[in-house]
N, CA, C and O atoms as a Tinker XYZ file with bonds, in Angstrom:
   400  protein
     1  N     23.114000  -22.121000  -10.241000    73     2
     2  CA    22.821000  -22.578000  -11.644000    64     1     3
     3  C     21.939000  -21.978000  -12.015000    63     2     4     5
     4  O     20.879000  -22.243000  -11.448000    81     3
     5  N     21.901000  -21.008000  -13.003000    73     3     6
     6  CA    20.851000  -20.445000  -14.101000    64     5     7
     7  C     20.308000  -21.533000  -15.057000    63     6     8     9
     8  O     21.020000  -22.141000  -15.857000    81     7
     9  N     19.056000  -21.709000  -14.906000    73     7    10
    10  CA    18.077000  -22.271000  -15.937000    64     9    11
    11  C     17.352000  -21.136000  -16.525000    63    10    12    13
    12  O     16.847000  -20.265000  -15.817000    81    11
    13  N     17.300000  -21.132000  -17.658000    73    11    14
    14  CA    16.624000  -19.933000  -18.515000    64    13    15
    15  C     15.689000  -20.576000  -19.420000    63    14    16    17
    16  O     16.111000  -21.658000  -19.829000    81    15
    17  N     14.511000  -20.230000  -19.870000    73    15    18
    18  CA    13.331000  -20.609000  -20.837000    64    17    19
    19  C     12.766000  -19.069000  -21.292000    63    18    20    21
    20  O     12.441000  -18.138000  -20.555000    81    19
    21  N     12.769000  -19.142000  -22.730000    73    19    22
    22  CA    11.940000  -18.313000  -22.909000    64    21    23
    23  C     11.599000  -18.208000  -24.210000    63    22    24    25
    24  O     12.536000  -17.832000  -24.914000    81    23
    25  N     10.451000  -18.438000  -24.846000    73    23    26
    26  CA    10.121000  -19.080000  -26.067000    64    25    27
    27  C     10.252000  -18.580000  -27.423000    63    26    28    29
    28  O      9.954000  -19.206000  -28.440000    81    27
    29  N     10.756000  -17.314000  -27.353000    73    27    30
    30  CA    11.319000  -16.396000  -28.651000    64    29    31
    31  C     12.689000  -16.200000  -28.390000    63    30    32    33
    32  O     13.389000  -15.858000  -29.342000    81    31
    33  N     13.345000  -16.392000  -26.986000    73    31    34
    34  CA    14.859000  -15.903000  -27.139000    64    33    35
    35  C     15.922000  -17.093000  -26.777000    63    34    36    37
    36  O     17.042000  -16.729000  -26.418000    81    35
    37  N     15.700000  -18.203000  -26.834000    73    35    38
    38  CA    16.431000  -19.154000  -26.490000    64    37    39
    39  C     17.588000  -19.202000  -27.481000    63    38    40    41
    40  O     18.658000  -19.586000  -27.006000    81    39
    41  N     17.566000  -18.903000  -28.685000    73    39    42
    42  CA    18.613000  -19.202000  -29.759000    64    41    43
    43  C     19.708000  -17.699000  -29.365000    63    42    44    45
    44  O     20.933000  -17.570000  -29.374000    81    43
    45  N     18.817000  -16.943000  -29.110000    73    43    46
    46  CA    19.729000  -15.789000  -29.106000    64    45    47
    47  C     20.765000  -16.145000  -27.431000    63    46    48    49
    48  O     21.985000  -16.294000  -27.363000    81    47
    49  N     19.835000  -16.188000  -26.370000    73    47    50
    50  CA    20.584000  -16.529000  -25.180000    64    49    51
    51  C     21.675000  -17.767000  -25.207000    63    50    52    53
    52  O     22.624000  -17.807000  -24.424000    81    51
    53  N     21.418000  -18.769000  -26.205000    73    51    54
    54  CA    22.526000  -19.862000  -26.373000    64    53    55
    55  C     23.727000  -18.863000  -27.151000    63    54    56    57
    56  O     24.916000  -19.052000  -26.892000    81    55
    57  N     23.424000  -18.111000  -27.832000    73    55    58
    58  CA    24.487000  -17.597000  -28.731000    64    57    59
    59  C     25.246000  -16.880000  -27.599000    63    58    60    61
    60  O     26.471000  -17.010000  -27.586000    81    59
    61  N     24.540000  -16.001000  -26.473000    73    59    62
    62  CA    25.380000  -15.454000  -25.485000    64    61    63
    63  C     26.361000  -15.883000  -24.323000    63    62    64    65
    64  O     27.543000  -15.691000  -24.038000    81    63
    65  N     25.168000  -16.631000  -23.743000    73    63    66
    66  CA    25.827000  -17.327000  -22.845000    64    65    67
    67  C     26.324000  -18.767000  -22.772000    63    66    68    69
    68  O     26.769000  -19.338000  -21.776000    81    67
    69  N     26.149000  -19.315000  -24.160000    73    67    70
    70  CA    26.697000  -20.426000  -24.597000    64    69    71
    71  C     26.508000  -21.832000  -23.328000    63    70    72    73
    72  O     25.376000  -22.280000  -23.143000    81    71
    73  N     27.328000  -22.229000  -22.791000    73    71    74
    74  CA    26.966000  -23.420000  -21.920000    64    73    75
    75  C     26.996000  -22.935000  -20.124000    63    74    76    77
    76  O     26.948000  -23.793000  -19.242000    81    75
    77  N     27.068000  -21.656000  -19.866000    73    75    78
    78  CA    27.206000  -21.208000  -19.123000    64    77    79
    79  C     25.910000  -21.139000  -18.102000    63    78    80    81
    80  O     25.972000  -20.663000  -16.969000    81    79
    81  N     24.878000  -21.627000  -18.628000    73    79    82
    82  CA    23.626000  -21.571000  -18.149000    64    81    83
    83  C     23.281000  -22.685000  -18.953000    63    82    84    85
    84  O     23.814000  -23.114000  -19.976000    81    83
    85  N     21.896000  -23.238000  -18.054000    73    83    86
    86  CA    21.301000  -24.245000  -18.219000    64    85    87
    87  C     19.687000  -23.633000  -19.504000    63    86    88    89
    88  O     19.266000  -22.479000  -19.578000    81    87
    89  N     19.182000  -24.783000  -20.258000    73    87    90
    90  CA    18.196000  -23.729000  -20.666000    64    89    91
    91  C     17.327000  -25.149000  -20.733000    63    90    92    93
    92  O     17.754000  -26.242000  -21.105000    81    91
    93  N     16.149000  -24.862000  -20.324000    73    91    94
    94  CA    14.451000  -25.618000  -20.191000    64    93    95
    95  C     13.917000  -25.423000  -21.409000    63    94    96    97
    96  O     14.112000  -24.460000  -22.151000    81    95
    97  N     12.979000  -26.720000  -21.665000    73    95    98
    98  CA    12.294000  -26.700000  -22.666000    64    97    99
    99  C     10.555000  -26.021000  -22.573000    63    98   100   101
   100  O      9.810000  -25.847000  -23.537000    81    99
   101  N     10.302000  -25.784000  -21.373000    73    99   102
   102  CA     9.037000  -25.397000  -21.203000    64   101   103
   103  C      9.094000  -24.138000  -20.077000    63   102   104   105
   104  O     10.133000  -23.602000  -19.691000    81   103
   105  N      8.044000  -23.878000  -19.747000    73   103   106
   106  CA     7.956000  -22.664000  -18.357000    64   105   107
   107  C      7.967000  -23.223000  -17.349000    63   106   108   109
   108  O      8.760000  -22.844000  -16.487000    81   107
   109  N      7.242000  -24.136000  -17.142000    73   107   110
   110  CA     7.279000  -25.485000  -15.968000    64   109   111
   111  C      8.308000  -25.990000  -16.125000    63   110   112   113
   112  O      8.949000  -25.672000  -15.124000    81   111
   113  N      9.086000  -26.757000  -16.915000    73   111   114
   114  CA    10.703000  -27.183000  -16.642000    64   113   115
   115  C     11.409000  -26.326000  -16.042000    63   114   116   117
   116  O     12.140000  -26.722000  -15.134000    81   115
   117  N     11.382000  -25.238000  -16.314000    73   115   118
   118  CA    12.196000  -23.826000  -15.656000    64   117   119
   119  C     11.975000  -24.178000  -14.501000    63   118   120   121
   120  O     12.956000  -24.444000  -13.807000    81   119
   121  N     10.638000  -24.293000  -13.928000    73   119   122
   122  CA    10.510000  -24.149000  -12.403000    64   121   123
   123  C     10.950000  -25.062000  -11.543000    63   122   124   125
   124  O     11.112000  -24.777000  -10.357000    81   123
   125  N     11.254000  -26.549000  -12.147000    73   123   126
   126  CA    11.237000  -27.804000  -11.543000    64   125   127
   127  C     12.670000  -27.750000  -10.906000    63   126   128   129
   128  O     13.734000  -27.694000  -11.523000    81   127
   129  N     12.448000  -27.782000   -9.275000    73   127   130
   130  CA    13.301000  -27.811000   -8.549000    64   129   131
   131  C     13.965000  -26.768000   -8.167000    63   130   132   133
   132  O     14.909000  -26.954000   -7.401000    81   131
   133  N     13.606000  -25.270000   -8.650000    73   131   134
   134  CA    14.235000  -23.874000   -8.407000    64   133   135
   135  C     14.143000  -23.156000   -7.341000    63   134   136   137
   136  O     13.048000  -23.037000   -6.791000    81   135
   137  N     14.972000  -22.704000   -6.976000    73   135   138
   138  CA    15.146000  -21.714000   -5.445000    64   137   139
   139  C     14.309000  -20.386000   -5.660000    63   138   140   141
   140  O     13.626000  -20.016000   -4.705000    81   139
   141  N     14.297000  -19.621000   -6.840000    73   139   142
   142  CA    13.667000  -18.264000   -7.393000    64   141   143
   143  C     13.453000  -18.441000   -8.572000    63   142   144   145
   144  O     14.108000  -19.141000   -9.344000    81   143
   145  N     12.374000  -17.722000   -8.823000    73   143   146
   146  CA    11.783000  -17.350000  -10.510000    64   145   147
   147  C     11.980000  -16.284000  -10.752000    63   146   148   149
   148  O     11.522000  -15.604000   -9.834000    81   147
   149  N     12.468000  -15.620000  -11.575000    73   147   150
   150  CA    12.676000  -14.307000  -11.994000    64   149   151
   151  C     12.038000  -14.308000  -13.053000    63   150   152   153
   152  O     12.387000  -15.090000  -13.938000    81   151
   153  N     10.724000  -13.273000  -13.291000    73   151   154
   154  CA     9.939000  -13.250000  -14.330000    64   153   155
   155  C     10.492000  -11.886000  -15.234000    63   154   156   157
   156  O     10.212000  -10.786000  -14.758000    81   155
   157  N     11.253000  -11.929000  -16.497000    73   155   158
   158  CA    11.305000  -10.717000  -17.282000    64   157   159
   159  C     10.558000  -10.475000  -18.574000    63   158   160   161
   160  O     10.799000   -9.591000  -19.397000    81   159
   161  N      9.282000  -11.723000  -18.641000    73   159   162
   162  CA     8.786000  -11.138000  -20.061000    64   161   163
   163  C      7.302000  -11.274000  -19.920000    63   162   164   165
   164  O      6.991000  -11.720000  -18.815000    81   163
   165  N      6.195000  -10.995000  -20.793000    73   163   166
   166  CA     4.952000  -10.829000  -20.536000    64   165   167
   167  C      4.179000  -12.042000  -21.444000    63   166   168   169
   168  O      3.028000  -11.846000  -21.835000    81   167
   169  N      4.883000  -13.292000  -21.747000    73   167   170
   170  CA     4.046000  -14.327000  -22.698000    64   169   171
   171  C      3.216000  -14.592000  -21.930000    63   170   172   173
   172  O      3.349000  -14.426000  -20.718000    81   171
   173  N      2.087000  -15.107000  -22.542000    73   171   174
   174  CA     1.070000  -15.783000  -22.314000    64   173   175
   175  C      1.325000  -17.038000  -21.273000    63   174   176   177
   176  O      0.838000  -17.293000  -20.172000    81   175
   177  N      2.274000  -17.693000  -22.077000    73   175   178
   178  CA     2.688000  -19.021000  -21.346000    64   177   179
   179  C      2.843000  -18.931000  -19.562000    63   178   180   181
   180  O      2.550000  -19.743000  -18.685000    81   179
   181  N      3.375000  -17.705000  -19.518000    73   179   182
   182  CA     3.878000  -17.443000  -18.292000    64   181   183
   183  C      2.779000  -16.692000  -17.466000    63   182   184   185
   184  O      2.711000  -16.962000  -16.267000    81   183
   185  N      1.972000  -15.836000  -17.961000    73   183   186
   186  CA     0.666000  -15.147000  -17.267000    64   185   187
   187  C     -0.407000  -16.477000  -17.119000    63   186   188   189
   188  O     -1.237000  -16.407000  -16.212000    81   187
   189  N     -0.398000  -17.458000  -17.835000    73   187   190
   190  CA    -0.981000  -18.541000  -17.600000    64   189   191
   191  C     -0.979000  -19.589000  -16.511000    63   190   192   193
   192  O     -1.799000  -20.444000  -16.177000    81   191
   193  N      0.365000  -19.194000  -16.011000    73   191   194
   194  CA     0.631000  -19.928000  -14.481000    64   193   195
   195  C     -0.059000  -20.090000  -13.554000    63   194   196   197
   196  O     -0.255000  -18.978000  -13.063000    81   195
   197  N     -0.682000  -21.018000  -12.872000    73   195   198
   198  CA    -1.321000  -20.851000  -11.919000    64   197   199
   199  C     -0.362000  -20.698000  -10.516000    63   198   200   201
   200  O      0.843000  -20.912000  -10.654000    81   199
   201  N     -0.852000  -20.352000   -9.244000    73   199   202
   202  CA     0.351000  -20.613000   -8.041000    64   201   203
   203  C      0.647000  -21.781000   -7.730000    63   202   204   205
   204  O      1.680000  -22.028000   -7.108000    81   203
   205  N     -0.490000  -23.017000   -8.234000    73   203   206
   206  CA     0.257000  -24.262000   -7.646000    64   205   207
   207  C      1.283000  -24.462000   -8.347000    63   206   208   209
   208  O      2.078000  -25.289000   -7.900000    81   207
   209  N      1.579000  -23.851000   -9.532000    73   207   210
   210  CA     2.427000  -24.432000  -10.622000    64   209   211
   211  C      3.875000  -23.923000   -9.782000    63   210   212   213
   212  O      4.720000  -24.814000   -9.689000    81   211
   213  N      4.135000  -22.962000   -9.339000    73   211   214
   214  CA     5.204000  -22.424000   -8.590000    64   213   215
   215  C      5.174000  -23.292000   -7.395000    63   214   216   217
   216  O      6.199000  -23.972000   -7.430000    81   215
   217  N      4.399000  -23.610000   -6.253000    73   215   218
   218  CA     4.266000  -24.378000   -5.383000    64   217   219
   219  C      4.623000  -25.927000   -5.418000    63   218   220   221
   220  O      5.330000  -26.561000   -4.635000    81   219
   221  N      3.867000  -26.399000   -6.658000    73   219   222
   222  CA     4.366000  -28.071000   -6.936000    64   221   223
   223  C      5.812000  -28.161000   -7.350000    63   222   224   225
   224  O      6.486000  -28.900000   -6.633000    81   223
   225  N      6.475000  -27.540000   -8.403000    73   223   226
   226  CA     7.655000  -27.442000   -9.026000    64   225   227
   227  C      8.620000  -27.238000   -8.247000    63   226   228   229
   228  O      9.414000  -28.118000   -7.916000    81   227
   229  N      8.674000  -25.669000   -7.741000    73   227   230
   230  CA    10.084000  -25.065000   -7.079000    64   229   231
   231  C     10.297000  -25.924000   -6.133000    63   230   232   233
   232  O      9.451000  -26.763000   -5.826000    81   231
   233  N     11.610000  -25.810000   -5.476000    73   231   234
   234  CA    12.121000  -26.282000   -4.258000    64   233   235
   235  C     11.759000  -25.094000   -3.582000    63   234   236   237
   236  O     11.335000  -25.467000   -2.488000    81   235
   237  N     11.708000  -23.996000   -3.643000    73   235   238
   238  CA    11.476000  -22.979000   -2.838000    64   237   239
   239  C     10.633000  -21.829000   -3.568000    63   238   240   241
   240  O     11.169000  -21.043000   -4.350000    81   239
   241  N      9.300000  -21.796000   -3.257000    73   239   242
   242  CA     8.357000  -20.832000   -4.090000    64   241   243
   243  C      8.649000  -19.334000   -3.887000    63   242   244   245
   244  O      8.023000  -18.700000   -3.038000    81   243
   245  N      9.573000  -18.775000   -4.639000    73   243   246
   246  CA    10.229000  -17.409000   -4.323000    64   245   247
   247  C      9.901000  -16.915000   -5.907000    63   246   248   249
   248  O     10.346000  -17.500000   -6.894000    81   247
   249  N      8.976000  -15.642000   -5.952000    73   247   250
   250  CA     9.036000  -15.167000   -6.974000    64   249   251
   251  C      9.234000  -13.847000   -6.981000    63   250   252   253
   252  O      8.857000  -13.109000   -6.071000    81   251
   253  N     10.026000  -13.349000   -8.330000    73   251   254
   254  CA    10.253000  -12.114000   -8.301000    64   253   255
   255  C      9.625000  -11.740000   -9.490000    63   254   256   257
   256  O      9.982000  -12.363000  -10.490000    81   255
   257  N      8.716000  -10.812000   -9.635000    73   255   258
   258  CA     7.672000  -10.532000  -11.220000    64   257   259
   259  C      8.557000   -9.002000  -11.669000    63   258   260   261
   260  O      8.500000   -7.988000  -10.974000    81   259
   261  N      9.003000   -9.062000  -12.394000    73   259   262
   262  CA     9.495000   -8.379000  -13.011000    64   261   263
   263  C      8.631000   -7.390000  -13.759000    63   262   264   265
   264  O      8.865000   -6.190000  -13.610000    81   263
   265  N      7.684000   -7.778000  -14.524000    73   263   266
   266  CA     6.833000   -7.730000  -15.867000    64   265   267
   267  C      5.245000   -7.142000  -14.777000    63   266   268   269
   268  O      4.402000   -6.361000  -15.219000    81   267
   269  N      5.206000   -7.675000  -13.561000    73   267   270
   270  CA     4.207000   -7.563000  -12.879000    64   269   271
   271  C      2.953000   -8.328000  -13.538000    63   270   272   273
   272  O      1.874000   -7.763000  -13.709000    81   271
   273  N      3.112000   -9.200000  -13.767000    73   271   274
   274  CA     2.026000  -10.380000  -14.784000    64   273   275
   275  C      1.368000  -11.103000  -13.726000    63   274   276   277
   276  O      0.760000  -12.025000  -14.270000    81   275
   277  N      1.172000  -11.137000  -12.336000    73   275   278
   278  CA     0.643000  -11.982000  -11.405000    64   277   279
   279  C     -0.148000  -10.942000  -10.457000    63   278   280   281
   280  O      0.091000   -9.740000  -10.341000    81   279
   281  N     -1.278000  -11.795000   -9.721000    73   279   282
   282  CA    -1.768000  -10.903000   -8.823000    64   281   283
   283  C     -1.276000  -11.014000   -7.285000    63   282   284   285
   284  O     -1.320000  -12.096000   -6.700000    81   283
   285  N     -0.787000   -9.791000   -6.642000    73   283   286
   286  CA     0.071000  -10.486000   -5.579000    64   285   287
   287  C     -0.899000  -10.891000   -4.837000    63   286   288   289
   288  O     -0.674000  -12.024000   -4.412000    81   287
   289  N     -1.994000  -10.409000   -4.456000    73   287   290
   290  CA    -2.936000  -11.308000   -3.205000    64   289   291
   291  C     -3.003000  -12.289000   -3.227000    63   290   292   293
   292  O     -2.906000  -12.955000   -2.196000    81   291
   293  N     -3.287000  -13.053000   -4.930000    73   291   294
   294  CA    -3.257000  -14.361000   -5.095000    64   293   295
   295  C     -2.152000  -15.267000   -4.880000    63   294   296   297
   296  O     -2.318000  -16.272000   -4.190000    81   295
   297  N     -0.985000  -14.984000   -5.438000    73   295   298
   298  CA     0.414000  -15.142000   -4.889000    64   297   299
   299  C      0.361000  -15.133000   -3.430000    63   298   300   301
   300  O     -0.041000  -16.190000   -2.943000    81   299
   301  N      0.627000  -14.324000   -2.717000    73   299   302
   302  CA     0.832000  -14.181000   -1.307000    64   301   303
   303  C     -0.083000  -14.977000   -0.437000    63   302   304   305
   304  O      0.132000  -15.413000    0.694000    81   303
   305  N     -1.087000  -15.076000   -1.145000    73   303   306
   306  CA    -2.425000  -15.970000   -0.164000    64   305   307
   307  C     -1.788000  -17.732000   -0.486000    63   306   308   309
   308  O     -1.832000  -18.588000    0.397000    81   307
   309  N     -1.323000  -17.958000   -1.652000    73   307   310
   310  CA    -1.331000  -19.296000   -2.043000    64   309   311
   311  C      0.155000  -19.688000   -1.380000    63   310   312   313
   312  O      0.569000  -20.814000   -1.656000    81   311
   313  N      0.869000  -18.960000   -0.645000    73   311   314
   314  CA     2.001000  -19.326000   -0.005000    64   313   315
   315  C      3.506000  -19.056000   -0.714000    63   314   316   317
   316  O      4.584000  -19.591000   -0.455000    81   315
   317  N      3.168000  -18.013000   -1.717000    73   315   318
   318  CA     4.521000  -18.056000   -2.551000    64   317   319
   319  C      4.963000  -16.408000   -1.519000    63   318   320   321
   320  O      4.185000  -15.613000   -0.991000    81   319
   321  N      6.493000  -16.400000   -1.560000    73   319   322
   322  CA     6.991000  -15.435000   -1.048000    64   321   323
   323  C      7.193000  -14.549000   -2.570000    63   322   324   325
   324  O      7.940000  -14.989000   -3.444000    81   323
   325  N      6.542000  -13.457000   -2.712000    73   323   326
   326  CA     6.269000  -12.926000   -3.915000    64   325   327
   327  C      6.749000  -11.406000   -4.032000    63   326   328   329
   328  O      6.249000  -10.632000   -3.216000    81   327
   329  N      7.518000  -10.975000   -4.807000    73   327   330
   330  CA     8.140000   -9.451000   -5.139000    64   329   331
   331  C      7.971000   -8.877000   -6.562000    63   330   332   333
   332  O      8.562000   -9.507000   -7.438000    81   331
   333  N      7.260000   -7.783000   -6.948000    73   331   334
   334  CA     7.103000   -7.349000   -8.084000    64   333   335
   335  C      7.566000   -6.017000   -7.752000    63   334   336   337
   336  O      7.495000   -5.388000   -6.697000    81   335
   337  N      8.133000   -5.678000   -9.059000    73   335   338
   338  CA     8.947000   -4.535000   -9.238000    64   337   339
   339  C      7.804000   -3.211000   -9.332000    63   338   340   341
   340  O      6.882000   -3.058000  -10.134000    81   339
   341  N      8.201000   -2.426000   -8.307000    73   339   342
   342  CA     7.263000   -1.198000   -8.486000    64   341   343
   343  C      5.785000   -1.214000   -7.457000    63   342   344   345
   344  O      4.883000   -0.380000   -7.382000    81   343
   345  N      5.945000   -2.293000   -6.861000    73   343   346
   346  CA     4.761000   -2.461000   -5.736000    64   345   347
   347  C      4.790000   -1.371000   -4.451000    63   346   348   349
   348  O      3.928000   -0.821000   -3.765000    81   347
   349  N      6.139000   -1.364000   -4.502000    73   347   350
   350  CA     6.241000   -0.542000   -2.830000    64   349   351
   351  C      6.531000   -0.968000   -1.949000    63   350   352   353
   352  O      6.596000   -2.192000   -2.068000    81   351
   353  N      6.924000   -0.419000   -0.435000    73   351   354
   354  CA     7.123000   -0.930000    0.512000    64   353   355
   355  C      5.826000   -1.385000    1.350000    63   354   356   357
   356  O      5.952000   -2.046000    2.381000    81   355
   357  N      4.400000   -0.937000    0.777000    73   355   358
   358  CA     3.368000   -1.932000    1.628000    64   357   359
   359  C      3.306000   -2.935000    0.800000    63   358   360   361
   360  O      2.638000   -3.791000    1.381000    81   359
   361  N      3.583000   -3.277000   -0.105000    73   359   362
   362  CA     3.766000   -4.699000   -0.570000    64   361   363
   363  C      4.502000   -5.594000   -0.169000    63   362   364   365
   364  O      4.173000   -6.764000    0.026000    81   363
   365  N      5.719000   -5.037000    0.010000    73   363   366
   366  CA     7.080000   -5.803000    0.979000    64   365   367
   367  C      6.992000   -6.322000    1.512000    63   366   368   369
   368  O      7.088000   -7.549000    1.507000    81   367
   369  N      6.582000   -5.066000    2.803000    73   367   370
   370  CA     6.015000   -5.667000    4.312000    64   369   371
   371  C      4.986000   -6.707000    4.061000    63   370   372   373
   372  O      5.374000   -7.765000    4.557000    81   371
   373  N      3.913000   -6.818000    3.531000    73   371   374
   374  CA     2.693000   -7.736000    3.478000    64   373   375
   375  C      3.431000   -8.796000    2.645000    63   374   376   377
   376  O      3.051000   -9.768000    3.297000    81   375
   377  N      4.101000   -9.252000    1.815000    73   375   378
   378  CA     4.711000  -10.045000    1.503000    64   377   379
   379  C      5.686000  -10.822000    2.839000    63   378   380   381
   380  O      5.516000  -12.018000    3.074000    81   379
   381  N      6.596000  -10.068000    3.569000    73   379   382
   382  CA     7.388000  -10.189000    4.357000    64   381   383
   383  C      6.570000  -10.674000    5.733000    63   382   384   385
   384  O      7.285000  -11.398000    6.425000    81   383
   385  N      5.638000  -10.513000    6.125000    73   383   386
   386  CA     4.964000  -10.350000    7.440000    64   385   387
   387  C      3.997000  -12.240000    7.165000    63   386   388   389
   388  O      3.702000  -13.098000    7.997000    81   387
   389  N      3.807000  -12.196000    5.758000    73   387   390
   390  CA     2.855000  -13.444000    5.001000    64   389   391
   391  C      4.151000  -14.771000    5.505000    63   390   392   393
   392  O      3.860000  -15.819000    6.082000    81   391
   393  N      5.326000  -14.416000    5.162000    73   391   394
   394  CA     6.330000  -15.405000    4.850000    64   393   395
   395  C      7.180000  -15.414000    6.162000    63   394   396   397
   396  O      8.025000  -16.308000    6.210000    81   395
   397  N      7.107000  -14.637000    7.149000    73   395   398
   398  CA     8.029000  -14.831000    8.231000    64   397   399
   399  C      6.949000  -15.716000    9.467000    63   398   400
   400  O      7.410000  -16.057000   10.556000    81   399
């Protein structure tokens, strides 16, 4: 199941996806019970989410950061499986080594 949240685009998303996905009321509601979080926006609401929000809300704290809004070292140190677009093989190895 896909659950989406974007404070500015939910209206458009509902028009496009209708009832094929679910819609959350906030960024933290969107994390609740999630297996993976994919960030594709730079809204302050998302930038301000601390690592503990992912750890406390998600079933599996896996984050794919498409906008590189989080500090990779901070996320990895917190125990989150973290990947960001454009960080390259070094960061991917560090992430994999930390979580295996």
